[in-house]
C-alpha positions as CSV (number, residue, x, y, z in Angstrom):
1,M,18.2,19.8,11.2
2,S,19.2,16.7,9.2
3,I,15.7,15.2,9.4
4,I,14.1,18.4,8.1
5,W,16.4,18.3,5.0
6,T,15.5,14.7,4.6
7,I,11.8,15.6,4.6
8,I,12.3,18.4,2.1
9,I,14.3,16.2,-0.2
10,G,11.6,13.5,0.2
11,L,8.9,16.0,-0.7
12,V,10.7,16.9,-4.0
13,A,11.6,13.2,-4.6
14,G,7.9,12.3,-4.2
15,L,6.9,14.9,-6.8
16,I,9.6,13.5,-9.2
17,A,8.6,9.9,-8.5
18,K,5.0,10.9,-9.5
19,M,6.4,12.4,-12.8
20,L,8.5,9.2,-13.5
21,M,5.5,6.9,-12.8
22,P,2.5,8.6,-14.3
23,G,-0.9,7.2,-13.9
24,R,-3.6,7.1,-11.3
25,D,-2.5,6.4,-7.8
26,P,-5.0,4.9,-5.3
27,G,-4.1,7.5,-2.7
28,G,-3.6,10.6,-4.8
29,F,-1.1,13.4,-4.7
30,I,-0.7,13.7,-0.9
31,I,0.1,9.9,-0.6
32,T,2.7,10.2,-3.3
33,I,4.4,13.1,-1.4
34,L,4.3,11.1,1.8
35,L,5.8,8.1,0.1
36,G,8.5,10.4,-1.2
37,I,9.3,11.5,2.3
38,V,9.3,8.0,3.7
39,G,11.4,6.9,0.7
40,A,14.0,9.5,1.5
41,I,14.0,8.5,5.2
42,V,14.3,4.8,4.3
43,A,17.1,5.6,1.8
44,T,18.9,7.5,4.4
45,Y,18.8,4.8,7.1
46,L,19.4,2.0,4.6
47,G,22.4,3.9,3.1
48,Q,23.8,4.4,6.5
49,A,23.4,0.7,7.4
50,I,25.1,-0.4,4.2
51,G,27.9,2.2,4.7
52,W,27.1,4.5,1.7
53,Y,26.5,7.4,4.1
54,R,28.0,8.5,7.4
55,A,25.8,8.6,10.5
56,D,25.3,12.4,10.1
57,E,24.7,12.3,6.3
58,G,21.3,12.0,4.6
59,A,20.5,10.2,1.5
60,G,21.4,11.8,-1.7
61,F,18.8,13.2,-4.0
62,I,19.0,10.3,-6.4
63,G,18.7,7.8,-3.5
64,A,15.6,9.6,-2.3
65,I,14.0,9.4,-5.7
66,V,14.9,5.7,-6.1
67,G,13.4,5.1,-2.7
68,A,10.2,7.0,-3.5
69,V,9.8,5.2,-6.9
70,I,10.2,1.8,-5.2
71,L,7.7,2.6,-2.4
72,L,5.2,4.1,-5.0
73,A,5.4,0.9,-7.0
74,I,4.9,-1.3,-3.9
75,Y,2.0,0.9,-2.8
76,R,0.3,0.6,-6.2
77,L,0.7,-3.1,-6.1
78,V,-0.7,-3.4,-2.6
79,R,-3.6,-0.9,-3.1
80,G,-4.4,-2.2,-6.5
81,R,-4.9,-5.7,-5.3
82,S,-7.0,-4.7,-2.3
83,A,-9.2,-2.5,-4.4
84,H,-10.0,-5.4,-6.7
85,S,-10.7,-7.8,-3.9
């Protein structure tokens, strides 16, 4: 059940990341949501590795948003460069 909550939080985090970083995304709305989900999952496992969360805890909502924003920024850099090449 923990992974389902992480995905739901990631979905919302992806939407908020899109609002925090307006502009055209190379992949569109669906990619932004997927990056939010991946951001939440990465934030969960990174937080557990660092010791911020216990093994049975997921990333907090703020951590998921930060993870989503970072992944969205990296995605824009990578896709932007490959689109111009």
